[in-house]
C-alpha positions in Angstrom: 11.9 49.3 -59.1 11.1 48.0 -62.5 8.0 46.1 -63.3 7.6 43.6 -66.3 4.3 42.2 -66.8 4.4 38.6 -68.7 1.3 37.7 -71.2 0.9 34.2 -71.7 -1.4 34.5 -74.4 -1.8 32.5 -78.1 -1.3 36.2 -79.7 1.6 38.4 -78.9 0.7 42.2 -77.9 1.9 44.7 -75.5 0.7 46.0 -72.4 0.8 49.5 -71.3 3.6 50.4 -68.9 2.1 50.3 -64.4 1.8 53.2 -62.6 3.9 52.3 -59.6 3.6 53.4 -56.0 6.2 53.1 -53.0 5.5 53.0 -49.4 8.0 51.7 -46.7 7.3 50.8 -43.2 10.3 51.3 -41.3 9.2 49.7 -38.1 9.0 46.4 -40.0 11.7 46.9 -42.6 9.3 46.5 -45.1 8.4 47.9 -48.5 5.2 48.0 -50.3 4.9 48.4 -53.8 1.3 48.7 -55.7 0.4 49.7 -58.8 -2.9 49.8 -61.3 -3.6 47.0 -63.4 -6.2 46.8 -66.2 -7.6 43.4 -66.1 -8.8 41.6 -69.0 -11.0 38.6 -69.3 -8.9 37.1 -72.0 -5.4 38.1 -70.3 -4.2 36.4 -67.2 -1.1 38.9 -66.0 1.9 38.1 -64.2 4.3 40.6 -62.7 8.0 40.3 -62.1 9.3 42.7 -59.7 12.9 43.7 -59.6 15.0 45.7 -57.1 18.0 47.4 -57.8 20.3 49.2 -55.6 22.3 52.4 -56.2 23.0 53.9 -59.8 23.9 50.7 -61.4 21.0 49.3 -60.7 22.2 46.2 -59.3 19.5 43.8 -59.2 19.2 42.6 -55.7 15.7 41.1 -55.5 13.5 39.3 -57.9 9.8 38.2 -57.1 6.8 37.4 -59.6 3.5 38.6 -58.2 -0.4 38.8 -59.5 -1.1 41.9 -57.5 0.2 44.2 -54.9 3.5 42.9 -53.6 5.1 43.6 -50.0 9.2 43.0 -50.1 11.2 43.0 -47.2 13.7 45.9 -47.6 16.6 44.0 -45.3 19.5 45.8 -45.5 19.7 47.2 -49.0 19.8 50.7 -50.4 16.5 51.3 -52.9 17.3 53.6 -56.0 14.2 55.5 -54.7 15.7 56.4 -51.5 18.4 57.8 -52.6 17.0 61.0 -52.6 17.0 61.4 -48.9 21.2 60.4 -48.3 23.6 62.8 -48.1 26.8 62.1 -50.2 29.3 62.5 -46.9 28.0 60.4 -44.3 27.8 56.7 -43.4 24.1 55.6 -42.7 23.9 52.4 -40.5 20.6 50.3 -40.4 18.7 49.3 -38.0 19.1 52.3 -36.1 17.0 53.1 -32.8 14.9 50.3 -33.3 13.6 47.6 -30.8 14.9 44.3 -31.4 13.5 41.1 -30.0 15.4 39.3 -27.3 17.0 36.1 -28.5 16.7 36.9 -31.9 19.4 36.9 -34.7 20.1 40.2 -36.5 22.1 41.7 -39.3 23.5 45.5 -39.1 24.8 47.0 -42.4 26.7 50.4 -42.9 26.0 52.5 -46.1 29.1 54.9 -46.7 29.3 57.8 -49.1 30.4 57.2 -52.6 34.1 56.4 -52.9 34.5 55.9 -48.9 35.5 52.3 -47.6 34.0 50.8 -44.6 36.9 49.8 -42.4 35.2 47.8 -39.7 32.3 47.4 -37.3 31.8 46.8 -33.7 28.6 45.6 -31.9 28.6 46.6 -27.9 32.3 47.2 -28.6 33.1 43.8 -30.0 34.8 43.8 -33.4 32.7 41.8 -35.8 33.6 40.5 -39.2 32.2 42.6 -42.2 30.6 40.8 -45.2 30.2 42.5 -48.4 27.2 43.4 -49.6 28.0 45.3 -52.8 28.4 48.7 -53.7 30.5 49.5 -50.8 28.0 48.2 -48.2 29.3 46.1 -45.4 27.3 43.9 -42.5 27.3 42.1 -39.8 25.6 39.4 -37.8 24.9 39.0 -34.7 22.8 36.1 -33.0 21.0 35.3 -29.8 20.6 39.3 -28.9 20.1 39.7 -25.2 19.1 42.9 -22.8 22.0 44.6 -21.3 22.0 44.6 -17.5 22.6 48.3 -17.1 19.8 50.6 -16.2 19.4 51.8 -20.1 18.6 48.5 -22.1 20.4 49.8 -25.3 22.9 48.3 -27.7 25.7 50.4 -29.7 26.6 49.8 -33.1 29.8 51.5 -34.5 31.0 51.7 -38.0 34.5 53.0 -38.9 35.7 54.2 -42.6 39.0 54.0 -43.8 39.5 58.0 -43.0 39.4 57.2 -39.4 35.7 58.7 -38.9 33.6 56.7 -36.4 30.1 57.0 -36.4 27.7 55.3 -33.6 23.8 54.5 -33.5 22.0 52.8 -30.7 19.4 50.2 -30.8 17.3 48.6 -27.8 16.6 45.0 -27.0 13.3 44.0 -25.3 10.8 41.1 -25.4 7.1 40.6 -27.0 4.1 41.0 -25.4 2.9 38.6 -22.6 -0.6 37.0 -22.4 -2.5 38.6 -19.5 -3.5 36.2 -16.8 -5.7 36.3 -14.1 -8.2 38.4 -16.1 -10.8 39.1 -13.2 -14.0 41.7 -13.2 -16.0 43.5 -10.6 -18.1 46.1 -10.2 -18.5 48.5 -7.0 -21.9 50.5 -7.6 -23.5 48.3 -10.4 -22.7 51.5 -12.7 -19.0 51.1 -13.7 -17.0 47.6 -14.4 -13.6 47.3 -13.4 -11.1 44.4 -14.6 -7.4 43.5 -13.7 -5.3 41.3 -14.9 -1.3 41.0 -14.5 1.3 39.6 -16.9 3.7 37.0 -16.7 6.5 38.8 -17.1 7.3 42.3 -15.2 8.2 45.0 -17.9 11.4 47.0 -17.2 11.5 50.6 -15.9 13.3 52.0 -19.1 12.0 49.7 -21.6 11.5 51.5 -25.2 8.8 48.7 -26.4 6.1 50.8 -25.6 2.6 48.7 -25.3 -1.1 49.5 -25.9 -3.7 48.0 -24.0 -7.2 47.7 -25.2 -10.6 46.4 -23.6 -13.5 44.9 -26.1 -17.0 44.2 -25.0 -17.3 41.4 -27.5 -20.9 41.1 -27.1 -21.8 44.3 -27.8 -21.5 47.8 -30.1 -19.0 49.8 -27.8 -16.0 51.0 -28.9 -12.6 49.2 -27.5 -11.6 51.0 -24.2 -7.9 52.2 -23.9 -6.6 50.6 -20.6 -3.5 51.2 -18.2 -0.9 48.6 -18.1 -2.9 45.8 -15.9 -6.8 47.5 -14.9 -9.1 49.1 -17.5 -12.7 50.7 -16.0 -15.2 51.0 -18.5 -19.4 52.1 -17.7 -21.8 49.4 -17.4 -23.9 48.4 -20.4 -27.4 48.8 -19.6 -29.6 45.9 -19.0 -26.5 43.6 -19.9 -25.9 40.8 -17.7 -23.2 38.6 -19.1 -20.5 40.0 -20.5 -17.7 38.8 -22.8 -14.7 40.9 -23.1 -11.2 40.6 -24.2 -8.3 42.5 -23.6 -5.2 43.2 -25.8 -1.9 43.8 -25.5 0.3 45.3 -28.7 3.9 46.5 -29.0 6.5 46.9 -31.4 7.5 43.2 -31.3 3.6 41.6 -31.7 0.5 41.4 -29.8 -1.5 39.1 -27.3 -5.3 38.7 -26.3 -6.9 37.1 -23.2 -10.9 36.8 -23.2 -13.1 36.6 -20.2 -16.5 36.0 -19.2 -18.9 37.1 -16.2 -22.1 37.7 -15.2 -22.5 41.4 -13.3 -24.4 40.4 -10.5 -22.2 37.9 -9.2 -19.1 40.4 -9.3 -20.5 43.0 -7.1 -17.6 44.2 -4.8 -19.3 46.4 -1.6 -16.8 49.3 -0.8 -17.6 50.6 3.0 -17.3 54.4 3.4 -17.3 56.8 6.1 -17.0 54.1 8.8 -17.4 55.8 12.4 -17.4 54.4 16.2 -19.2 56.2 18.9 -17.2 54.9 22.0 -18.6 54.3 25.7 -17.1 52.3 28.7 -18.2 49.3 28.1 -19.8 49.5 24.6 -19.5 51.2 21.3 -21.6 52.0 18.4 -20.1 51.4 15.0 -21.9 52.9 11.5 -20.8 53.3 8.2 -22.4 54.2 4.9 -22.3 51.9 1.4 -23.4 52.8 -2.0 -27.2 53.5 -2.1 -27.1 51.5 -5.2 -26.4 48.4 -3.1 -28.7 48.8 -0.3 -31.7 47.2 -1.7 -29.9 44.3 -2.8 -29.3 41.3 -0.3 -26.1 43.0 1.6 -24.3 41.2 4.4 -21.7 42.9 6.5 -19.1 41.7 8.6 -18.0 43.3 11.9 -14.8 41.8 13.1 -13.6 43.3 16.6 -10.2 42.4 17.8 -9.5 40.8 20.2 -13.4 40.3 20.4 -14.2 38.2 17.4 -16.7 38.9 14.2 -20.5 39.2 13.9 -22.7 39.5 10.5 -25.4 41.3 10.0 -28.1 42.1 7.2 -27.9 45.7 5.9 -30.8 46.5 3.5 -32.0 49.9 4.7 -33.9 51.5 1.9 -34.3 54.5 3.5 -30.9 55.3 4.0 -27.0 54.1 2.5 -26.3 53.8 6.6 -25.7 50.6 8.4 -24.8 50.5 12.2 -24.4 47.8 15.2 -23.4 47.8 18.6 -20.3 46.6 20.3 -21.4 45.1 23.8 -19.0 43.7 26.7 -16.0 45.5 26.4 -13.1 46.6 28.6 -13.0 50.2 29.9 -10.0 52.1 28.7 -8.7 49.6 26.3 -7.6 49.6 22.4 -9.8 47.8 20.0 -9.8 47.6 16.4 -12.8 46.8 14.1 -12.9 46.1 10.3 -16.3 46.0 8.5 -16.7 44.5 5.0 -19.5 43.4 3.3 -20.7 41.2 0.2 -23.9 40.6 -2.0 -25.4 37.2 -2.1 -22.2 36.1 0.1 -20.3 35.6 -3.1 -17.8 38.5 -3.1 -16.5 40.0 0.1 -15.8 43.5 -1.1 -13.1 46.0 0.3 -13.4 46.8 4.0 -12.4 49.7 6.4 -10.6 49.5 9.6 -11.1 51.9 12.7 -9.0 51.8 16.0 -10.8 53.6 19.0 -10.2 53.2 23.1 -13.5 52.9 25.2 -14.0 55.5 28.0 -12.2 55.1 31.4 -14.0 53.5 34.3 -12.2 54.5 37.6 -13.5 53.0 41.0 -12.1 53.3 44.3 -11.0 50.7 47.0 -12.1 52.1 50.3 -11.1 51.2 53.8 -10.8 52.8 57.3 -9.0 52.5 60.0 -10.9 53.6 63.7 -8.9 55.1 66.5 -10.7 55.6 69.8 -9.6 59.0 71.4 -8.8 58.9 74.9 -11.1 60.8 77.6 -13.6 61.5 75.2 -16.8 59.7 72.9 -15.2 60.8 69.9 -13.9 58.3 67.2 -11.0 59.4 64.6 -11.6 57.8 61.6 -8.7 57.4 59.0 -10.1 56.7 55.5 -7.6 55.1 53.0 -8.7 54.4 49.3 -6.4 53.1 46.0 -8.1 54.2 42.6 -8.8 51.1 40.3 -8.5 51.9 37.0 -9.7 49.3 34.3 -7.3 49.1 31.1 -4.1 50.3 30.3 -4.8 52.3 27.4 -4.9 55.7 28.3 -3.6 57.6 31.4 -6.0 58.7 33.6 -5.6 62.2 35.3 -7.6 62.2 38.8 -7.8 66.0 39.6 -9.0 65.6 43.1 -11.3 63.4 45.8 -14.4 64.4 47.5 -15.0 62.9 50.7 -18.4 63.2 52.2 -20.3 61.3 55.4 -23.1 61.5 57.4 -24.2 60.6 60.9 -27.0 61.0 62.9 -29.1 63.3 60.0 -26.1 65.7 59.3 -23.8 65.7 56.3 -20.5 66.9 55.8 -18.0 66.8 53.2 -14.2 67.9 52.3 -11.9 67.5 49.6 -8.4 65.7 49.4 -5.5 65.5 46.7 -4.2 62.4 48.4 -5.4 59.0 48.7 -6.3 59.4 52.5 -8.1 61.6 54.5 -8.8 62.0 58.6 -12.3 62.5 60.2 -13.4 63.2 63.5 -17.1 61.4 64.3 -19.2 60.9 67.1 -20.3 58.0 68.7 -22.9 56.7 66.3 -22.8 54.9 63.3 -21.7 57.1 60.3 -21.7 56.6 56.4 -18.7 57.8 54.0 -18.6 58.2 50.3 -15.6 58.8 48.5 -15.3 59.7 44.8 -12.5 60.6 42.1 -13.2 64.0 40.1 -12.1 63.3 36.5 -11.9 65.6 33.7 -14.9 63.8 32.1 -16.5 63.2 35.2 -16.9 61.4 38.7 -15.9 57.9 39.8 -18.0 55.2 40.9 -18.7 56.4 44.5 -17.1 54.0 47.3 -19.1 53.7 50.5 -17.9 52.3 53.8 -19.6 52.4 56.9 -18.2 52.8 60.5 -20.3 51.0 63.1 -21.1 52.2 66.6 -18.8 52.7 69.1 -20.8 50.3 71.7 -20.6 47.7 69.1 -18.0 44.9 70.6 -16.6 42.0 68.7 -15.3 38.7 69.8 -11.2 38.2 68.2 -10.9 34.8 66.3 -8.4 32.3 67.0 -5.2 32.7 64.9 -4.4 30.4 62.1 -1.0 29.8 60.6 -0.8 30.1 57.0 1.5 28.1 54.4 2.8 30.3 51.8 2.5 29.1 47.5 5.9 27.5 46.2 6.2 31.0 44.7 6.3 32.5 48.0 2.7 34.4 47.6 -0.2 33.5 49.6 -3.5 31.6 48.6 -6.2 32.9 51.5 -9.4 31.0 52.0 -12.3 31.3 54.7 -15.2 30.4 55.0 -17.9 32.1 53.2 -20.2 33.9 55.7 -24.1 34.3 55.0 -23.7 37.8 57.0 -21.3 39.0 54.5 -24.1 40.8 52.1 -21.6 43.2 50.5 -18.1 41.5 50.1 -15.2 41.3 52.3 -11.6 43.0 52.9 -8.5 41.5 53.5 -5.7 43.8 55.9 -2.5 43.4 56.4 0.9 45.5 57.2 3.4 46.2 54.2 6.5 44.8 56.2 4.5 42.2 58.1 4.5 42.8 62.1 7.2 45.6 62.3 6.3 48.2 63.6 5.1 51.1 62.2 2.6 49.1 60.1 1.8 50.7 56.9 -1.2 49.2 56.2 -2.4 47.4 53.1 -5.7 46.1 51.9 -7.5 44.4 49.1 -10.8 43.7 48.1 -10.8 40.2 46.8 -12.9 39.7 43.6 -14.4 36.4 44.6 -16.2 35.0 47.5 -14.0 33.6 49.7 -10.6 33.9 48.4 -7.8 35.8 47.6 -4.6 35.4 45.9 -1.6 37.2 46.8 1.7 37.0 44.6 4.8 37.1 46.1 6.0 40.3 44.7 4.2 42.4 47.3 5.6 40.5 50.4 9.2 40.5 51.6 10.9 37.1 52.9 11.6 36.4 56.6 8.7 39.0 57.9 5.6 37.6 59.4 2.3 38.4 58.2 -0.8 38.6 59.8 -4.2 39.1 57.6 -7.5 40.3 59.5 -10.2 39.1 57.2 -13.4 41.3 57.5 -17.1 40.7 55.8 -19.2 43.7 55.3 -22.7 43.7 56.8 -25.1 46.7 56.9 -23.5 48.0 60.0 -20.2 47.8 58.5 -17.0 45.2 58.8 -16.7 42.5 61.2 -13.4 40.9 61.7 -13.9 37.1 60.6 -10.6 35.5 60.6 -7.1 36.3 61.6 -4.5 34.3 59.4 -0.7 34.6 59.9 2.3 33.3 57.8 5.9 33.7 56.2 6.5 34.4 52.4 9.7 32.8 52.7 11.1 31.6 56.5 14.7 31.7 57.5 16.4 29.7 60.3 18.4 32.9 61.7 16.0 33.1 64.8 17.0 34.5 68.1 18.9 32.1 70.6 17.6 30.9 73.6 18.4 32.3 77.0 19.6 29.4 79.2 18.8 29.0 83.1 21.7 29.2 85.4 23.2 26.8 87.2 22.0 23.9 85.2 20.5 21.2 87.6 23.1 17.9 87.2 23.5 14.8 89.0 26.4 12.0 88.5 24.5 10.9 85.6 22.2 13.6 84.0 21.1 17.0 83.7 18.2 19.2 83.4 18.2 22.0 81.2 16.0 25.0 81.2 15.9 28.2 79.0 13.7 31.4 78.5 12.3 32.0 75.0 9.4 34.2 73.1 8.5 31.8 70.4 5.6 33.9 69.3 7.8 37.0 68.9 6.3 38.7 65.5 9.9 39.9 64.8 11.3 36.0 64.1 11.8 35.3 60.8 10.1 32.1 61.1 7.7 30.0 63.0 9.4 28.1 66.1 8.4 24.1 65.8 10.3 23.4 68.7 13.9 23.2 70.2 17.4 21.5 69.6 19.2 20.3 72.6 22.6 18.8 72.1 24.9 17.7 74.8 28.6 16.6 73.6 31.5 16.1 76.3 34.3 18.6 76.7 37.2 17.6 74.2 35.2 14.9 72.6 34.5 14.6 69.0 32.0 12.0 68.5 28.8 12.6 70.5 27.8 9.8 72.4 24.0 8.1 71.9 21.2 10.0 72.9 23.1 13.6 73.1 20.8 15.1 70.7 17.3 15.5 72.2 14.5 17.4 70.2 11.6 19.0 72.0 8.7 19.2 69.7 6.9 21.7 71.5 7.8 25.3 71.5 6.0 26.1 74.9 8.3 23.2 76.9 11.6 25.2 77.3 13.4 22.1 80.0 14.5 18.8 78.8 16.6 16.3 81.0 19.1 14.4 79.7 20.0 10.9 81.2 23.3 8.4 81.0 26.0 10.8 81.3 29.3 10.1 83.2 30.3 10.9 86.4 32.6 14.0 87.6 32.6 15.0 83.5 32.5 18.2 81.9 29.7 18.5 78.9 28.8 21.4 76.7 25.0 21.8 76.1 23.8 23.7 73.4 19.7 25.1 72.8 18.5 26.3 69.5 15.3 26.8 68.2 13.9 24.8 65.6 12.5 26.0 62.1 11.0 24.6 59.1 14.3 25.8 57.5 16.6 24.0 60.4 17.7 24.8 64.0 18.6 28.2 64.5 21.5 30.0 66.4 22.5 28.1 69.2 22.8 29.3 72.9 25.6 27.2 74.9 26.4 26.4 78.3 29.1 24.1 80.1 28.8 22.0 83.5 30.3 18.7 85.2 28.0 16.2 86.3 28.5 15.1 90.1 30.7 12.2 91.2 28.7 9.2 92.6 29.6 8.4 96.2 27.5 5.2 96.5 30.7 3.2 95.8 32.8 5.5 97.5 30.9 4.4 100.8 30.9 0.5 99.5 34.4 0.8 99.7 34.5 2.3 103.0 31.7 0.0 104.5 33.3 -3.4 103.1 36.7 -3.2 105.1 34.5 -2.4 108.3 32.3 -5.5 107.6 35.4 -7.3 107.3 36.9 -6.1 110.3 34.0 -7.1 112.1 34.1 -10.3 110.9 37.7 -10.9 112.1 36.8 -9.8 115.8 34.1 -12.0 115.6 36.8 -14.9 115.0 39.1 -13.4 117.3 36.7 -13.5 120.0 35.0 -16.9 119.1 36.7 -17.7 122.7 34.9 -15.4 124.9 31.4 -16.2 123.4 29.9 -15.8 126.7 31.0 -12.2 126.7 30.2 -11.6 123.5 26.7 -12.8 124.3 26.2 -10.0 126.9 27.4 -7.5 124.6 24.8 -8.2 121.9 21.2 -7.5 123.0 17.9 -8.6 122.0 14.5 -8.6 122.8 13.1 -10.6 125.7 10.8 -12.3 124.0 13.0 -13.8 121.4 14.0 -17.2 122.5 17.4 -17.5 120.4 19.4 -20.3 121.3 23.4 -19.8 121.5 24.4 -22.8 119.2 22.2 -20.9 116.5 23.5 -17.6 117.0 26.8 -18.7 117.0 26.2 -20.2 113.5 24.5 -17.1 112.5 27.8 -15.2 113.3 29.5 -17.5 111.3 27.9 -17.8 108.2 27.4 -13.8 108.4 31.4 -13.9 108.6 31.4 -16.3 105.5 28.9 -13.9 103.7 30.8 -10.5 104.2 34.4 -12.2 103.2 33.4 -13.2 99.7 31.4 -10.1 98.9 33.5 -7.5 96.4 32.5 -3.7 95.9 30.9 -2.8 92.4 30.1 0.5 90.9 26.8 1.4 91.9 24.5 2.6 88.8 22.6 4.6 90.9 22.8 6.2 94.5 21.0 8.7 96.7 22.8 10.4 99.6 20.6 12.1 101.7 21.3 13.7 105.1 18.3 14.7 107.1 17.6 16.4 110.5 15.8 14.7 113.1 15.1 15.0 116.5 13.6 12.0 117.7 14.9 10.1 120.7 16.5 6.7 120.3 13.8 5.1 122.4 11.3 6.7 120.1 13.4 5.0 116.9 13.7 1.7 118.4 10.0 1.4 119.2 9.0 2.6 115.7 11.5 0.2 114.0 10.5 -2.3 116.9 6.8 -2.2 115.9 7.3 -2.5 112.2 9.7 -4.9 112.9 7.2 -7.3 114.8 4.6 -6.2 112.3 6.0 -7.1 109.1 8.8 -9.7 109.8 9.9 -9.7 106.3 8.9 -6.3 104.1 7.2 -6.9 100.9 8.9 -4.5 99.0 12.3 -5.6 100.2 10.9 -9.7 99.6 9.5 -8.3 95.8 13.4 -7.3 95.5 15.0 -10.3 96.7 16.4 -12.8 94.1 13.6 -15.8 93.7 16.4 -18.1 95.0 16.4 -16.2 98.2 13.1 -17.3 99.9 14.1 -16.3 103.4 15.1 -13.1 105.0 15.9 -12.5 108.7 15.7 -9.5 111.1 18.9 -8.5 113.2 18.8 -6.1 115.8 22.1 -5.0 117.8 22.5 -2.3 120.5 25.8 -1.8 122.0 27.0 0.2 124.8 30.3 0.1 125.6 31.3 0.3 129.3 34.3 2.7 128.7 34.3 3.6 124.9 32.9 7.6 124.2 31.5 8.2 120.6 33.8 9.8 118.6 32.5 13.1 118.8 30.7 15.1 121.8 27.8 17.4 121.7 25.0 18.7 123.6 21.9 16.7 124.7 19.9 19.6 122.3 22.2 19.1 119.1 20.5 18.0 116.3 20.6 14.7 114.9 22.1 13.6 112.1 20.9 10.3 110.2 22.5 8.6 107.4 20.5 6.7 104.4 22.2 4.7 102.1 20.3 2.7 99.1 22.4 0.8 97.2 22.1 -1.6 94.2 24.8 -4.5 94.5 25.8 -6.8 91.6 28.1 -9.6 93.1 29.7 -12.2 90.6 30.3 -15.2 92.3 32.4 -17.9 91.6 30.8 -20.4 88.6 28.4 -17.9 87.9 28.7 -17.0 83.6 25.7 -14.1 84.8 25.4 -11.5 87.6 22.9 -13.1 90.4 20.1 -11.5 91.5 20.2 -8.3 93.0 20.6 -7.5 96.3 18.8 -5.3 98.5 20.4 -3.7 101.3 19.3 -1.1 103.6 21.5 0.4 106.5 20.6 3.5 108.9 22.4 4.7 111.8 21.0 7.2 114.2 22.5 8.9 117.5 20.6 10.3 119.8 20.3 10.6 123.8 19.5 7.7 125.9 19.3 5.9 129.0 22.7 4.5 128.9 25.0 4.5 131.8 27.5 6.9 129.8 25.3 8.8 127.9 26.3 6.8 124.5 24.7 4.3 122.8 24.7 2.9 119.3 21.8 1.1 117.6 22.2 -0.7 114.4 19.5 -2.6 112.6 18.7 -3.3 109.3 17.9 -6.2 106.9 20.2 -8.8 105.6 19.5 -11.0 102.7 21.6 -13.4 101.0 21.0 -16.6 99.5 22.6 -18.5 102.1 20.4 -17.3 105.0 
């Protein structure tokens, strides 16, 4: 470096040679040149600085200055630095430097004297060489990027003509970022903590080391050295408002951010030593605070999951501890409590959390079964109990149970390891108490009273109960004022099946209990006994029975044989236990089906439902005569008919039509006989006998016989709708029958019942009586005088379709009776025929 002084004076004069001092700043690639000058009031000095390289003193840089000069070194070798170079080694610049991301850089290679640089590579890529002079070569790299590897270095290699390769490493980074989100708080009014973050996260192996400092600008405190994102410094006494600045510096530059705050507004209370003293249904929560904060307006918030949040003031001058009580907790339940505090409600401080489990609460559901012993006044009481443990946070270990009872002033006790005990007591009232023994104490005592033996109660009427849609039961009953200590519902686990495994529950409400379907099995009948608790023990209030789910697979009825049938109907009877508790459903009635054997389709009215389950017979009408039918009877349930019981029978034949077919020819024969014997009218008159007091003229009688003959010929046999044939055994004499019939006929010339049965077009009816005792004929059967008399009664409805009628005429009723009895006739035989004949022509 040579410095020349240029003088601009009117007179030419010479100044002394300056004393030069050099200082190189390698990080900035800067050379500081300084010299001492002696200023004159008459001379304005201007200095010219020349930088030359190597032995040839080639000037590479010239500058004019009036004082101290800072010149960039750039990629040149100064003659003053040649003292540090060795002549047998290549030097590469820059080396081990942190370069700015995105910038452009020039790299140079300075070989020894007489050695030529053959090539230069950057990140294994060869670049075009630039000749600087004196054998120095350089390359230019634009837009430097950070490598993706773990170590963010850049490899630079310089090869000379002899084949030697010299590598160096440089590093890429980014300049410092301005701090953001700067905030300061105090935990105890003694120290202040500030935090911030950087917009860009610095890499793990970044060689660009950064230095953070905090300055309190409105105090004389020296700067504080900080961490990368936080800084803590002591509070300045009596200083409320702070003006601070945070500086970050590294090899690529520096950045700064300012922040102002009032320390009283930045109090951040910290909860310490959080403790919970737990109970069964409550807990006491306590914690400590910094003593310097308890004199301030401190508000704490206690949040309990899953209960809620409460706030309280914590201004205890005498102590740094605060506490609060949590109530209405569930026993044996896990809770989480969190406490945080604030001063003046401005800034909530750091909280503390604690998890605890409340103490267990064990109670017993106690019940009893009383069984009197035969031939003794002693009763056997079976006590049963189930532990009820509130909460599920922890498993409770019950060691044993203690049973104590008192009767007539005497108290006894026993221990049990299971959930029941059998005790024999006398006929008087007895009080029982059962407790569970726990590792931490005992459970709540359960009490039950056994009433005296002479106490009797009437069984209530059983009610049917419908299940819920899910298959459970919703029991309700009338609330009793006498039930002062609650209710108990009792049933069997498998319904009414034997043996019964007793089950019971204590309702939580007054007069309702919901039982879920998981406690019951489908197809079983359950009977629920509802007891009310009184001072003298439990009394039975109601009995309700029902099914969780009904099935139609009920038992078959038992049909009674033989069945009672006629030609057109059948009456079925069966046996069935509709109240059997083993049935899988309630019996709603019965379904009776009648089907003709061999027929596919059922006739109308063949299905009959019996709605009353206690009625076990039915009559089915409108059946065919002499036809085989199959009848089935099945019990009806809510889910449909059950299994059927079947029987086959045949209806009887209808003999009324057969009788008409037989009697019609007889009447016709009689008519023909009348015609044939018309010539012997006198003889015929002698044969017919009629009462003496009846004045019947011969022409009238002959006319009657003729009309009767014509009417009989016009009759046609028709099917009878109904026919009843009865064979009666009687012993009245012929005279008695005749006298009785004569008296009836004389008193009632025309029977009202008969007249009502005649058509309105037949206003007249005539009585005919004839006795005939043949002279030489005998009866077709011989019998002794003491033999029983047989009577034949025939009632039939006949429909006759006359010529020219579009509809059948009115119903004609005919009654014919025949009796045979010993009489005073000469030949001991006599026939009496009497009856009513109604016709339109009469």
